[in-house]
Backbone bond lengths (Angstrom), bond angles and torsions (degrees), N, CA, C in turn:
res aa  C-N    CA-C-N  psi(-1)  N-CA   C-N-CA  omega(-1)  CA-C   N-CA-C  phi
1 M - - - 1.469 - - 1.530 111.10 -
2 K 1.363 116.21 -45.02 1.454 119.25 -179.46 1.524 110.61 -65.27
3 G 1.367 116.15 -37.27 1.457 119.49 179.22 1.512 112.12 -63.01
4 L 1.346 117.67 -41.01 1.462 120.80 179.88 1.521 111.17 -69.06
5 K 1.335 116.94 -36.69 1.465 119.17 176.46 1.522 109.99 -62.86
6 L 1.354 116.24 -38.22 1.461 119.93 178.43 1.517 111.13 -64.86
7 I 1.355 116.40 -40.43 1.470 120.36 177.04 1.520 110.54 -60.85
8 L 1.353 116.82 -45.71 1.457 121.23 -179.64 1.516 111.57 -60.64
9 C 1.324 116.45 -45.10 1.464 119.74 179.06 1.525 110.99 -63.37
10 S 1.343 117.02 -38.62 1.460 120.99 179.45 1.518 111.24 -64.30
11 V 1.350 116.33 -39.55 1.465 120.85 179.17 1.518 110.26 -62.43
12 M 1.343 117.09 -45.96 1.462 120.50 -179.12 1.522 111.17 -66.44
13 L 1.338 117.59 -39.72 1.456 120.14 178.47 1.520 111.21 -66.12
14 L 1.349 117.02 -35.66 1.456 121.08 176.53 1.519 111.06 -61.10
15 G 1.354 115.84 -44.98 1.461 119.63 179.91 1.513 111.83 -65.34
16 L 1.350 116.65 -45.76 1.464 119.67 -179.44 1.523 110.38 -67.37
17 G 1.349 116.42 -34.87 1.461 119.77 177.88 1.511 111.99 -64.84
18 A 1.336 115.93 -37.15 1.465 119.44 178.18 1.518 110.71 -63.65
19 T 1.349 117.17 -38.30 1.461 120.66 178.40 1.524 111.00 -64.46
20 V 1.347 116.44 -45.89 1.461 120.19 -179.76 1.519 110.72 -62.39
21 K 1.353 115.98 -43.09 1.461 119.85 179.88 1.514 111.23 -61.52
22 A 1.341 116.22 -44.82 1.460 119.58 -178.54 1.518 110.81 -64.02
23 N 1.349 117.32 -39.22 1.462 119.88 179.98 1.526 111.25 -68.33
24 M 1.346 116.04 -37.08 1.461 119.37 177.76 1.515 110.68 -65.19
25 V 1.331 116.01 -41.74 1.468 119.70 178.87 1.506 110.85 -64.48
26 S 1.338 117.82 -39.78 1.458 121.79 -177.88 1.515 111.56 -64.50
27 D 1.371 117.44 -30.53 1.452 120.47 -177.60 1.531 112.59 -84.79
28 S 1.328 117.12 -4.96 1.464 120.63 -176.22 1.522 110.47 -107.17
29 T 1.331 116.45 140.65 1.474 120.68 179.23 1.528 110.03 -136.33
30 A 1.329 118.11 35.34 1.457 120.61 -170.88 1.518 113.13 -75.22
31 T 1.323 118.20 -44.63 1.452 120.08 -173.07 1.515 110.55 -135.31
32 D 1.352 114.79 170.08 1.454 120.34 176.18 1.516 111.22 -65.76
33 T 1.340 116.65 -30.08 1.466 120.51 178.29 1.514 110.55 -61.52
34 V 1.326 117.29 -40.21 1.459 121.45 178.86 1.516 110.79 -64.91
35 V 1.329 117.23 -39.39 1.463 120.46 177.76 1.522 110.73 -60.46
36 Q 1.334 116.67 -38.57 1.456 120.56 177.92 1.523 110.73 -63.30
37 K 1.345 117.88 -39.89 1.459 121.76 179.05 1.523 111.15 -64.15
38 I 1.313 117.36 -37.41 1.459 121.24 179.06 1.527 110.12 -59.93
39 S 1.332 116.74 -40.71 1.451 119.67 -177.84 1.529 111.80 -72.34
40 N 1.338 117.90 -23.43 1.458 120.91 -178.35 1.530 112.60 -78.96
41 W 1.303 117.59 -37.70 1.462 121.50 -175.23 1.530 111.22 -96.86
42 K 1.318 115.61 135.43 1.455 122.23 170.51 1.527 107.27 -135.44
43 T 1.321 116.57 117.78 1.461 120.20 -175.05 1.523 111.05 -131.20
44 T 1.319 115.24 154.43 1.468 121.94 169.04 1.519 107.44 -133.16
45 S 1.321 115.87 148.28 1.461 121.13 -178.09 1.520 108.22 -144.25
46 V 1.335 117.14 112.79 1.465 120.43 -173.83 1.531 110.72 -130.13
47 P 1.348 118.13 91.56 1.461 120.36 168.35 1.529 109.50 -76.46
48 T 1.320 117.57 143.41 1.462 121.10 -178.12 1.522 110.67 -136.46
49 L 1.323 114.35 158.40 1.458 122.20 175.46 1.521 107.83 -134.55
50 K 1.334 116.49 119.50 1.461 121.76 -178.56 1.532 108.88 -111.64
51 F 1.337 115.44 140.17 1.458 120.49 -177.02 1.524 109.97 -139.12
52 S 1.312 116.07 136.66 1.464 120.63 173.80 1.526 109.26 -142.72
53 Q 1.330 116.57 151.60 1.455 121.42 -176.34 1.515 109.98 -149.62
54 Y 1.340 117.01 138.17 1.466 123.48 176.66 1.519 108.11 -130.72
55 Y 1.346 115.88 136.52 1.463 119.58 179.17 1.532 109.67 -134.54
56 Y 1.335 116.76 130.79 1.462 122.71 179.64 1.526 108.92 -127.05
57 D 1.333 116.84 136.95 1.461 121.89 176.44 1.527 108.35 -147.00
58 N 1.318 116.23 112.48 1.467 121.92 -178.37 1.531 110.78 54.76
59 W 1.323 116.07 44.97 1.456 123.50 -175.35 1.520 109.23 -96.01
60 A 1.342 116.34 120.24 1.459 120.35 -173.44 1.522 112.85 -60.63
61 K 1.324 116.83 -34.48 1.455 120.23 -177.71 1.528 113.13 -81.18
62 D 1.329 116.28 -3.73 1.463 122.39 176.46 1.530 111.01 68.72
63 G 1.302 115.96 166.64 1.451 122.94 -179.96 1.509 110.29 158.44
64 Y 1.319 116.14 164.27 1.461 121.77 -178.99 1.522 109.66 -109.70
65 T 1.326 116.68 122.70 1.452 120.86 173.80 1.529 108.91 -63.84
66 Q 1.332 116.11 133.46 1.456 118.74 -176.74 1.519 111.03 -154.84
67 V 1.317 115.15 156.85 1.454 124.14 175.99 1.516 107.55 -131.66
68 A 1.335 117.05 131.73 1.462 121.54 -179.06 1.522 109.63 -128.66
69 L 1.324 115.98 139.16 1.461 122.84 179.02 1.521 108.58 -134.75
70 T 1.326 116.39 130.34 1.466 121.56 -179.01 1.520 110.14 -130.68
71 M 1.317 115.57 130.49 1.466 121.85 175.25 1.526 108.64 -107.42
72 G 1.324 116.63 137.89 1.452 119.81 -177.83 1.517 112.37 -141.50
73 Y 1.314 114.75 163.17 1.464 120.76 176.92 1.527 108.29 -151.73
74 V 1.324 116.34 130.06 1.458 121.95 173.66 1.533 107.76 -127.74
75 G 1.314 115.40 121.20 1.458 120.34 178.24 1.519 110.43 -126.75
76 T 1.326 116.67 136.63 1.466 121.24 175.17 1.523 108.00 -122.71
77 Y 1.324 115.49 140.62 1.459 121.57 -175.59 1.528 107.98 -138.09
78 T 1.325 116.21 118.29 1.461 121.52 -177.84 1.525 109.37 -125.94
79 Y 1.318 115.37 124.24 1.466 121.97 177.05 1.524 107.95 -115.65
80 T 1.310 117.04 120.36 1.468 122.27 -172.81 1.518 111.37 -117.46
81 R 1.331 114.63 132.13 1.455 122.47 172.37 1.529 108.05 -128.49
82 P 1.321 119.28 167.30 1.471 120.02 -178.13 1.524 113.85 -56.78
83 S 1.329 118.14 -31.48 1.465 120.07 -174.20 1.529 114.35 -108.30
84 Y 1.337 118.30 -10.10 1.461 119.02 -177.97 1.529 111.29 -153.82
85 I 1.346 115.02 164.54 1.465 123.16 177.78 1.531 107.99 -135.37
86 W 1.323 115.49 136.54 1.471 120.64 175.42 1.531 107.47 -117.80
87 D 1.340 116.28 111.37 1.467 122.85 -179.01 1.519 110.16 -110.63
88 S 1.332 117.02 133.52 1.457 121.35 175.03 1.527 109.30 -136.70
89 R 1.333 114.81 147.24 1.468 121.13 178.16 1.523 108.47 -139.91
90 L 1.326 115.94 129.18 1.462 122.61 178.81 1.520 109.00 -119.65
91 D 1.331 116.46 120.25 1.465 122.67 -176.74 1.531 108.30 -123.54
92 L 1.336 115.98 111.22 1.459 121.87 -177.57 1.525 110.30 -122.38
93 A 1.320 116.61 144.83 1.468 120.75 175.80 1.519 109.13 -157.27
94 F 1.324 115.10 143.92 1.463 120.64 172.09 1.523 108.01 -151.87
95 G 1.320 116.04 125.46 1.461 120.82 -179.84 1.507 111.23 -140.75
96 F 1.323 115.77 153.07 1.460 120.68 178.87 1.527 108.76 -140.16
97 L 1.317 115.82 161.91 1.463 119.89 178.89 1.518 110.18 -139.39
98 K 1.318 114.70 152.62 1.462 122.47 175.58 1.523 107.65 -115.96
99 I 1.336 116.26 134.91 1.457 121.70 -173.85 1.525 110.32 -126.55
100 D 1.323 115.10 139.02 1.466 122.09 173.16 1.533 107.40 -89.57
101 M 1.311 116.90 85.88 1.458 121.62 -173.73 1.526 113.23 -70.52
102 N 1.338 117.80 -26.16 1.460 121.26 -175.12 1.520 113.83 -101.53
103 A 1.333 116.91 5.09 1.464 122.23 179.71 1.528 112.02 55.41
104 D 1.329 116.36 36.90 1.460 120.70 179.64 1.532 111.80 -115.26
105 K 1.338 115.95 18.24 1.465 124.10 179.21 1.531 112.65 65.37
106 I 1.336 116.01 17.53 1.458 120.75 177.47 1.520 108.08 -120.06
107 F 1.302 116.44 123.82 1.453 119.91 -177.46 1.530 111.02 -68.70
108 D 1.303 114.45 147.14 1.450 122.40 178.85 1.530 109.79 -56.75
109 D 1.359 116.22 126.41 1.458 120.59 -179.05 1.526 111.51 -104.13
110 S 1.339 115.67 28.69 1.456 120.97 -179.18 1.521 110.55 -60.17
111 K 1.313 115.88 149.89 1.459 121.31 177.33 1.525 111.59 -74.63
112 Y 1.338 117.40 -9.61 1.459 121.92 -179.17 1.528 110.25 -94.60
113 L 1.317 115.94 123.99 1.453 120.82 -179.10 1.524 110.24 -76.38
114 R 1.307 115.96 128.19 1.462 121.49 174.58 1.526 108.16 -93.53
115 K 1.334 116.04 120.74 1.460 120.59 -174.64 1.522 110.89 -100.34
116 S 1.323 114.59 144.55 1.462 120.62 172.61 1.523 111.39 -102.89
117 D 1.335 117.35 -18.38 1.457 121.54 177.24 1.523 107.78 -164.36
118 D 1.325 116.11 150.86 1.464 121.42 179.14 1.527 107.59 -164.43
119 K 1.333 116.47 111.80 1.457 118.60 -170.81 1.517 112.02 -152.88
120 I 1.322 115.84 132.02 1.460 123.92 166.93 1.523 106.24 -130.59
121 D 1.319 117.20 116.07 1.465 121.72 -176.10 1.528 107.91 -141.51
122 F 1.318 115.62 111.30 1.465 120.82 -178.70 1.521 109.34 -124.39
123 T 1.338 116.16 129.56 1.464 122.17 177.59 1.523 109.02 -128.98
124 S 1.321 116.37 133.90 1.461 121.42 176.11 1.527 108.36 -135.36
125 T 1.338 115.98 129.38 1.460 121.63 -176.06 1.531 110.11 -131.17
126 F 1.322 115.49 128.28 1.460 121.53 176.23 1.521 107.42 -109.67
127 S 1.345 115.95 120.33 1.466 120.71 -173.18 1.528 110.94 -120.92
128 W 1.336 115.21 131.68 1.463 121.23 172.78 1.525 108.52 -96.19
129 K 1.323 116.49 126.01 1.455 120.64 -175.54 1.523 111.30 -70.45
130 M 1.335 114.85 138.02 1.459 121.53 175.90 1.524 107.92 -117.14
131 K 1.340 119.20 -119.27 1.453 122.23 -178.91 1.521 110.78 -130.29
132 H 1.345 115.23 149.93 1.463 122.25 172.96 1.531 111.80 53.94
133 N 1.353 115.71 50.08 1.464 123.35 176.56 1.525 114.24 70.16
134 W 1.319 117.88 5.88 1.457 121.46 177.35 1.525 109.94 -91.82
135 N 1.345 115.55 137.25 1.456 121.99 178.31 1.527 109.52 -131.39
136 C 1.319 115.82 156.30 1.464 122.71 167.38 1.525 106.41 -101.14
137 N 1.326 117.93 130.73 1.457 118.25 -172.23 1.521 113.13 -137.19
138 A 1.336 113.59 158.20 1.459 123.40 171.15 1.521 106.46 -124.12
139 S 1.329 117.18 132.38 1.462 120.29 -171.83 1.519 111.00 -137.79
140 V 1.336 115.57 149.44 1.459 121.97 173.73 1.525 108.24 -134.92
141 N 1.326 116.20 137.61 1.465 121.76 178.39 1.527 108.77 -133.78
142 L 1.330 116.02 132.42 1.459 122.32 178.59 1.514 109.63 -123.72
143 K 1.332 116.21 128.95 1.464 122.16 176.93 1.522 109.43 -128.93
144 T 1.329 116.11 131.00 1.455 121.49 171.26 1.524 108.13 -161.47
145 Q 1.331 117.87 -158.92 1.461 121.79 -176.95 1.522 109.07 -139.93
146 W 1.354 114.94 170.28 1.453 120.06 -177.07 1.524 112.99 -87.08
147 Y 1.353 116.51 -41.88 1.469 119.41 -163.28 1.524 111.14 -137.75
148 D 1.333 115.41 169.60 1.467 122.25 -178.86 1.529 111.58 -61.58
149 S 1.332 115.48 142.46 1.473 122.05 175.08 1.525 108.77 -119.64
150 Y 1.341 115.51 140.98 1.456 120.50 -176.18 1.527 110.71 -126.21
151 K 1.326 114.75 153.77 1.452 121.55 169.20 1.515 107.41 -98.72
152 F 1.339 116.66 118.45 1.457 121.99 -178.62 1.529 110.16 -97.03
153 Y 1.314 115.85 153.76 1.462 121.91 -176.64 1.525 110.62 -117.38
154 A 1.333 115.23 161.35 1.464 120.79 -179.00 1.525 111.46 -62.63
155 D 1.324 116.60 -35.64 1.456 121.22 178.39 1.523 109.24 -79.38
156 P 1.343 119.09 112.27 1.471 120.66 -177.17 1.524 113.19 -64.74
157 E 1.323 116.95 -17.35 1.459 120.36 179.86 1.530 111.88 -80.76
158 Q 1.335 116.99 -15.80 1.457 120.50 -178.84 1.524 110.17 -83.43
159 E 1.319 115.82 129.82 1.446 121.40 -178.59 1.533 110.86 -65.85
160 P 1.339 118.19 133.62 1.477 120.57 176.63 1.527 111.27 -63.55
161 T 1.319 115.49 157.61 1.461 121.77 179.38 1.527 109.22 -104.64
162 L 1.329 116.35 128.96 1.453 120.62 177.59 1.526 109.80 -69.35
163 M 1.338 117.21 127.60 1.456 122.30 -176.84 1.530 112.93 -106.81
164 S 1.343 116.99 -40.27 1.456 120.48 -175.87 1.522 109.89 -159.02
165 A 1.335 115.79 167.45 1.461 121.62 -178.32 1.525 108.67 -156.83
166 L 1.335 116.93 -176.14 1.455 121.75 178.88 1.528 110.00 -58.44
167 F 1.339 116.91 126.28 1.458 123.98 -176.59 1.526 112.18 57.00
168 S 1.312 116.58 27.65 1.470 121.32 177.46 1.523 109.53 -148.87
169 P 1.331 119.02 79.53 1.466 124.00 4.12 1.529 112.22 -92.21
170 A 1.325 113.94 170.13 1.465 122.94 166.94 1.515 106.94 -137.16
171 Y 1.329 115.69 143.84 1.463 120.52 -178.78 1.530 108.69 -123.41
172 M 1.328 115.24 125.66 1.461 120.45 175.89 1.527 108.76 -121.12
173 I 1.336 115.22 119.16 1.465 121.46 179.89 1.520 108.75 -111.38
174 T 1.322 116.68 123.54 1.468 122.35 174.84 1.522 107.74 -118.34
175 S 1.326 116.24 133.11 1.457 119.64 -174.37 1.516 111.29 -142.01
176 L 1.315 114.84 153.38 1.464 123.63 174.39 1.520 107.25 -130.63
177 G 1.336 117.24 120.63 1.457 118.89 -175.78 1.509 112.30 -169.42
178 F 1.339 115.26 -143.65 1.461 121.95 -176.36 1.519 109.37 -130.08
179 E 1.322 115.74 155.71 1.456 120.49 176.16 1.525 110.17 -141.00
180 Y 1.330 114.29 150.83 1.468 121.78 172.35 1.520 105.94 -110.37
181 K 1.330 117.66 115.99 1.454 122.09 -168.79 1.523 111.41 -118.47
182 K 1.331 116.07 125.36 1.459 123.13 172.75 1.530 107.99 -118.83
183 E 1.329 116.10 -179.33 1.458 119.45 -175.05 1.524 111.90 -63.93
184 Y 1.336 117.77 -42.22 1.453 121.14 -173.92 1.529 114.04 -107.14
185 W 1.306 118.14 -7.30 1.457 119.48 -178.36 1.521 110.64 -152.58
186 N 1.314 114.72 160.23 1.454 119.84 173.91 1.524 109.29 -153.56
187 A 1.308 115.74 155.67 1.467 122.79 178.32 1.521 108.29 -131.94
188 S 1.343 116.06 130.74 1.460 121.69 -179.11 1.518 110.05 -115.91
189 F 1.337 115.33 143.77 1.465 121.67 -179.73 1.523 108.50 -134.13
190 S 1.321 116.22 130.00 1.461 120.11 179.80 1.522 110.29 -142.80
191 F 1.327 115.82 133.87 1.459 121.45 174.42 1.527 111.04 -107.84
192 I 1.350 115.90 2.47 1.463 122.00 175.35 1.528 106.93 -123.82
193 T 1.311 116.31 87.34 1.460 121.70 -174.46 1.523 110.13 -134.22
194 G 1.317 115.24 133.10 1.454 120.78 174.64 1.509 110.42 -110.56
195 K 1.329 117.38 130.06 1.461 122.03 176.39 1.523 108.57 -116.55
196 N 1.319 115.87 115.52 1.460 121.91 -179.55 1.516 109.12 -104.73
197 T 1.328 116.69 122.77 1.461 122.83 177.88 1.522 108.88 -105.33
198 F 1.342 116.70 124.44 1.462 122.17 178.96 1.524 109.95 -109.91
199 V 1.313 116.85 139.29 1.472 122.87 168.29 1.527 105.33 -136.25
200 L 1.323 117.27 88.67 1.461 121.93 -167.79 1.518 114.15 -96.23
201 D 1.321 118.08 -12.35 1.462 121.04 -179.70 1.534 109.52 -82.85
202 N 1.328 116.94 123.40 1.463 121.71 -176.67 1.524 113.37 -66.54
203 R 1.325 117.89 -13.18 1.465 120.50 179.28 1.531 112.22 -79.90
204 I 1.316 117.30 -11.34 1.465 121.83 -173.33 1.526 109.29 -114.48
205 N 1.314 115.48 138.14 1.462 121.84 179.67 1.536 109.52 -77.84
206 P 1.339 119.18 117.26 1.477 120.72 -179.07 1.521 113.13 -60.15
207 A 1.344 117.45 -29.31 1.465 120.40 -178.57 1.523 112.05 -62.84
208 D 1.333 117.76 -22.72 1.467 120.58 177.92 1.520 111.62 -63.69
209 Y 1.318 117.14 -18.35 1.470 121.57 -178.56 1.527 111.72 -121.23
210 G 1.320 116.51 22.49 1.455 120.94 174.31 1.514 115.20 82.51
211 V 1.338 117.65 9.97 1.469 121.47 177.51 1.523 107.64 -96.84
212 L 1.313 116.46 103.91 1.466 120.94 -172.15 1.521 113.52 -92.81
213 E 1.330 117.71 -18.87 1.454 121.50 178.64 1.526 109.44 -133.15
214 G 1.317 116.01 129.53 1.451 120.10 179.35 1.521 112.02 69.66
215 R 1.325 114.25 -151.13 1.465 120.67 -176.50 1.524 112.58 -116.33
216 S 1.333 117.54 7.79 1.467 119.80 178.02 1.516 109.18 -151.56
217 H 1.329 114.81 157.77 1.463 121.21 179.24 1.520 108.98 -143.02
218 M 1.342 116.01 129.93 1.458 121.40 176.40 1.518 109.29 -108.44
219 G 1.321 116.38 124.53 1.453 121.54 176.78 1.518 110.41 -122.32
220 W 1.335 116.73 143.45 1.455 122.16 179.10 1.523 109.68 -107.99
221 G 1.335 115.49 139.71 1.449 117.96 -178.55 1.516 112.72 -170.24
222 S 1.339 115.03 -158.88 1.468 123.20 179.20 1.526 109.05 -106.93
223 Y 1.329 115.17 148.05 1.464 120.71 -173.03 1.523 109.57 -139.10
224 V 1.331 115.63 132.95 1.468 122.28 176.76 1.523 108.13 -128.69
225 R 1.330 116.71 133.88 1.469 121.22 178.28 1.523 109.22 -135.26
226 F 1.340 116.17 133.82 1.470 121.80 176.78 1.526 108.21 -125.86
227 Y 1.343 116.43 135.50 1.465 122.94 -176.40 1.521 109.00 -133.20
228 Y 1.343 115.63 136.53 1.471 120.51 178.49 1.522 108.57 -146.27
229 K 1.329 116.66 132.58 1.467 121.57 177.02 1.522 108.39 -150.88
230 K 1.365 115.89 118.47 1.457 119.68 -176.70 1.524 109.74 -164.65
231 D 1.329 115.83 153.01 1.465 121.03 170.15 1.526 108.37 -75.13
232 I 1.336 116.84 110.80 1.461 119.86 -177.92 1.525 111.25 -85.94
233 M 1.322 117.19 -20.21 1.460 123.98 173.23 1.516 107.13 -147.95
234 K 1.313 117.28 172.51 1.453 120.37 179.17 1.527 109.90 -61.26
235 N 1.337 115.98 123.61 1.462 123.69 178.63 1.530 113.91 66.60
236 I 1.335 117.81 15.48 1.468 121.35 177.29 1.532 108.23 -125.93
237 N 1.322 115.87 118.59 1.448 121.50 -177.04 1.529 110.30 -114.96
238 L 1.334 115.58 137.29 1.463 121.80 177.40 1.516 109.18 -114.59
239 Y 1.328 115.71 127.75 1.458 122.15 173.10 1.517 108.24 -123.25
240 T 1.324 116.98 131.31 1.461 120.15 175.70 1.524 109.04 -147.00
241 R 1.325 115.25 147.49 1.465 122.28 177.30 1.524 108.50 -147.34
242 I 1.308 115.88 135.19 1.457 121.09 176.13 1.522 108.51 -130.12
243 E 1.336 116.08 135.64 1.450 123.11 178.54 1.525 109.04 -126.60
244 M 1.322 116.40 135.91 1.465 121.67 178.50 1.525 109.19 -132.90
245 F 1.333 115.38 130.44 1.460 121.03 179.88 1.523 109.01 -133.05
246 W 1.331 115.47 126.33 1.463 120.99 176.72 1.521 109.17 -119.04
247 E 1.336 115.24 119.65 1.461 121.24 -178.77 1.529 109.62 -80.90
248 Y 1.333 116.25 132.92 1.460 120.78 -173.77 1.526 113.64 -62.58
249 Q 1.329 117.75 -28.95 1.456 119.13 -177.26 1.529 112.72 -78.09
250 K 1.327 117.64 -8.71 1.466 120.51 176.29 1.524 109.80 -83.57
251 E 1.312 115.41 146.65 1.461 120.68 -171.87 1.519 113.44 -84.39
252 L 1.341 117.89 -33.64 1.463 121.04 -171.86 1.529 111.26 -112.41
253 L 1.330 116.47 142.14 1.464 120.83 174.60 1.518 111.69 -67.02
254 T 1.326 117.04 -22.51 1.468 120.48 177.81 1.526 111.82 -67.71
255 E 1.317 117.52 -8.88 1.465 121.44 176.76 1.525 111.94 -92.17
256 T 1.327 116.68 12.66 1.466 121.78 177.28 1.523 110.86 -64.60
257 D 1.325 117.02 131.25 1.465 121.67 174.34 1.526 108.85 -75.49
258 I 1.337 116.37 130.51 1.464 121.77 -179.11 1.527 109.20 -128.89
259 N 1.315 115.83 131.84 1.466 121.75 175.94 1.521 107.72 -132.60
260 W 1.332 116.87 110.71 1.461 121.58 -178.97 1.523 109.36 -122.38
261 E 1.322 115.82 131.88 1.459 120.84 176.19 1.518 109.72 -136.40
262 A 1.321 115.64 148.47 1.466 121.26 179.72 1.524 108.65 -149.36
263 T 1.329 115.13 142.71 1.464 121.41 178.58 1.521 109.22 -136.54
264 L 1.306 115.87 131.80 1.462 123.12 174.96 1.521 107.20 -112.37
265 E 1.334 115.89 120.58 1.461 120.71 -176.27 1.528 109.98 -115.66
266 F 1.330 115.38 129.97 1.465 122.44 179.02 1.532 107.64 -110.46
267 R 1.309 117.02 107.33 1.459 120.49 -175.56 1.536 110.75 -84.06
268 V 1.325 115.82 123.82 1.460 121.74 174.68 1.526 109.20 -83.94
269 N 1.318 116.30 -46.81 1.460 122.95 173.70 1.525 107.41 -156.34
270 N 1.340 116.81 -165.19 1.461 119.77 -176.98 1.522 112.88 -66.19
271 W 1.329 116.92 -21.45 1.459 120.14 -173.49 1.528 113.50 -106.92
272 L 1.305 117.48 -25.28 1.457 120.59 -170.41 1.519 110.96 -125.58
273 S 1.336 116.16 139.01 1.463 120.80 177.40 1.516 109.81 -153.15
274 A 1.326 114.74 156.50 1.459 121.82 172.14 1.524 107.88 -105.81
275 F 1.319 116.08 153.37 1.459 118.65 -176.04 1.524 110.25 -146.46
276 A 1.319 114.30 156.90 1.462 122.56 171.62 1.515 106.81 -141.65
277 S 1.314 117.32 130.42 1.461 119.89 -176.28 1.519 110.66 -139.78
278 I 1.321 114.85 158.85 1.455 122.05 179.39 1.519 108.82 -145.46
279 N 1.321 116.38 144.01 1.458 122.45 176.22 1.534 107.73 -136.48
280 V 1.329 115.72 121.35 1.463 121.60 179.49 1.525 108.44 -119.30
281 I 1.331 116.37 129.41 1.453 122.35 -179.96 1.526 109.16 -126.20
282 Y 1.324 114.60 134.86 1.468 120.54 172.76 1.521 107.44 -124.10
283 D 1.332 116.57 113.20 1.464 122.99 -176.75 1.521 107.84 -143.00
284 V 1.329 117.32 103.28 1.470 120.90 -174.94 1.518 111.77 -68.63
285 D 1.332 117.99 -18.67 1.459 119.66 177.20 1.530 110.99 -67.32
286 F 1.327 116.64 -27.29 1.462 120.72 178.36 1.521 111.75 -97.94
287 S 1.339 117.28 -45.59 1.466 120.75 -176.92 1.522 109.09 -159.81
288 L 1.328 115.76 146.92 1.464 120.48 176.02 1.521 111.93 -76.90
289 A 1.329 116.94 -15.31 1.466 121.59 178.20 1.523 109.64 -94.32
290 R 1.322 116.02 152.61 1.460 119.37 179.39 1.525 109.87 -72.10
291 Q 1.321 115.83 151.03 1.456 123.24 175.51 1.528 107.91 -101.24
292 L 1.329 116.91 138.04 1.468 121.32 -176.04 1.520 109.89 -134.92
293 Y 1.334 115.25 133.48 1.461 122.19 175.30 1.522 107.75 -135.86
294 Q 1.344 117.11 121.26 1.462 121.65 -178.09 1.522 108.88 -131.83
295 R 1.306 116.31 142.80 1.457 120.18 178.25 1.521 109.23 -153.23
296 S 1.323 115.93 159.07 1.462 122.89 175.30 1.510 108.00 -155.53
297 G 1.317 116.58 156.05 1.455 119.18 -179.56 1.512 112.07 166.60
298 I 1.325 114.51 -157.71 1.465 123.48 -179.02 1.520 108.29 -115.06
299 Q 1.334 116.45 140.24 1.452 119.12 177.65 1.527 110.55 -132.54
300 I 1.329 114.35 148.06 1.462 122.28 175.23 1.518 107.38 -102.18
301 N 1.329 117.12 124.08 1.459 122.18 179.63 1.527 108.89 -88.36
302 L 1.319 116.39 118.76 1.455 121.98 -175.64 1.519 112.45 -98.31
303 D 1.315 117.18 25.85 1.459 122.36 -178.81 1.522 109.08 -80.20
304 W 1.331 115.31 77.79 1.465 119.48 -174.54 1.530 112.46 -67.48
305 I 1.325 118.77 -27.60 1.473 120.68 -179.19 1.519 110.36 -68.53
306 T 1.355 116.40 -49.81 1.462 120.04 179.43 1.509 111.29 -64.87
307 N 1.331 117.28 -43.92 1.460 120.29 -178.59 1.520 111.30 -65.54
308 R 1.326 117.38 -34.99 1.451 120.29 176.77 1.511 111.47 -64.83
309 N 1.353 115.95 -41.48 1.466 119.33 -178.39 1.515 112.97 -70.92
310 K 1.364 118.06 -21.85 1.445 120.86 -179.14 1.525 112.66 -81.13
311 K 1.323 116.02 -13.57 1.467 118.34 -178.00 1.529 110.97 -71.61
């Protein structure tokens, strides 16, 4: 457990270090060598703060007064050379909410944290250039969460059930294959892919996530990933990504793991934007029913470096 936490911290420090390095290089103009480095690195860094609030008082339709706050960070790091490309993306989020469950204007003081978002998603892809936008690539993707998640019940006296925690589960996909890469989108295909599922917290039953022996399971299969990010209209940006993994030892294609997410962002200015997002997951190891997460709201973009340079 400690070793995996160290790996996770190293991955995040690597991503943040790449951003700092790129910004330092961009601010320097001493030699021709530095100019070459500027052309090799292309990075984006977008910290965000999302806030939502609901208040009810003598409301006939009923409702729970609540306040939600979510902190997020999305960083992309691309290093380009004539013969290869190294792409990395770090997507982090953590949010919590407080609810007035008893309609007495006092927020719930439960010891259990109610989360509005919780995400650690890191992807790194090394691609060797071929011809006509085709590349041969090696990729790794890690998904997990920061904190414990609970299932809450209508009866406030009933103790919540622990559902998941840090590295419980965690999914690491490593693949070797091909990709077709354009400026705003790319598609990857791999028939040599390993998916490792970890459930390392002793409080959680590994079988709930398809791990029948021990605390981890490695499955080999085929993997397809599609990524698209572009301004589809003025001040409106669309981001979507879909991943599909089919393990060879499974009998039916309907048992393919699918993870699709999409976000539509409406920029008001450099600091403020509205957003709507959706995440759909189909994983028969956890549930035969699809999983759905949808949200919308207002976010403050804390990217002071980019906003400073735009002035």
